[in-house]
C-alpha positions in Angstrom: 4.8 1.4 6.9 7.0 3.5 9.1 10.7 3.4 8.5 13.2 3.1 11.3 13.7 6.4 13.1 10.1 7.4 12.8 10.2 8.8 9.3 6.7 9.5 8.0 5.4 10.3 4.5 3.6 13.6 3.8 -0.2 13.2 3.8 -2.1 13.3 0.6 -4.5 16.2 0.3 -7.6 15.9 -1.9 -10.5 18.4 -2.0 -9.1 20.0 1.2 -9.2 16.7 3.1 -6.0 15.1 4.4 -5.4 11.4 3.9 -2.5 9.8 5.8 -0.9 6.4 6.5 -3.2 4.4 8.8 -6.4 5.8 7.3 -8.8 3.4 5.8 -9.5 2.8 2.1 -13.0 4.2 2.3 -11.7 7.5 3.7 -9.2 7.7 0.8 -12.0 7.1 -1.8 -14.2 9.6 -0.1 -11.5 12.3 -0.1 -9.8 11.6 -3.4 -12.4 9.6 -5.5 -11.5 6.8 -7.8 -7.8 6.5 -8.8 -6.5 7.0 -12.3 -5.0 3.5 -12.2 -5.1 0.6 -9.7 -3.4 -2.7 -9.3 -3.4 -5.5 -6.7 -1.2 -8.4 -5.9 -0.8 -11.1 -3.3 2.2 -10.4 -1.1 3.5 -13.5 0.7 3.3 -13.8 4.4 6.3 -15.6 6.0 5.0 -18.4 8.1 7.0 -21.0 10.1 7.2 -24.5 8.8 4.5 -26.9 9.8 5.7 -30.1 11.6 7.5 -32.4 9.3 5.6 -35.4 8.1 7.2 -38.1 6.0 10.4 -36.2 5.4 10.4 -32.5 4.5 8.5 -29.7 6.3 5.4 -28.2 4.7 5.2 -24.4 4.3 1.7 -22.9 4.2 0.9 -20.9 1.1 -0.5 -17.7 2.5 -0.6 -14.1 1.3 -2.3 -10.8 1.9 -3.8 -8.6 -0.9 -1.9 -5.4 -1.4 -3.5 -2.6 -3.6 -1.7 0.2 -5.3 -3.7 3.2 -6.3 -2.3 5.9 -8.6 -3.7 9.4 -8.4 -2.8 11.9 -11.2 -3.4 15.1 -9.4 -3.1 17.4 -12.4 -0.6 19.9 -13.8 1.9 21.2 -11.2 1.3 18.3 -8.8 3.3 15.1 -8.5 1.5 11.8 -9.0 0.7 10.0 -5.8 0.8 6.2 -5.4 -1.1 4.9 -2.3 -0.4 1.4 -1.1 -3.2 -0.3 0.9 -2.8 -3.5 2.9 -5.7 -5.1 4.9 -7.9 -2.0 4.2 -5.5 0.6 5.6 -3.0 2.9 3.9 0.5 1.7 4.5 2.4 4.2 2.3 2.0 7.2 0.2 4.7 7.9 -2.5 5.0 10.9 -4.8 6.5 11.5 -8.2 9.5 9.3 -9.2 9.1 7.5 -5.9 5.8 6.2 -7.2 7.7 4.3 -9.9 9.5 1.9 -7.6 9.0 -1.8 -7.8 6.3 -3.5 -5.5 7.5 -4.6 -2.1 
């Protein structure tokens, strides 16, 4: 995701192909191949409460799957962690930034 002020991560380059935020997962896999490691989790989506029935409001339990793919790009290169949400790259982090907690 883009931060306030229009900050943008550097694209990931694999095999001479540039992969950037907004690109699809298939383009990433075509350019960079399978990741060294991968993980997925269900990130909650904030929803307004449904109309109250019999007392307290009901909150729907919804989430969207977020994938994190780690690419070890070899000696002399920082590892890259690519976060994918709804089939699109939402962030690319390098090196120690790749060690941050999931959001």
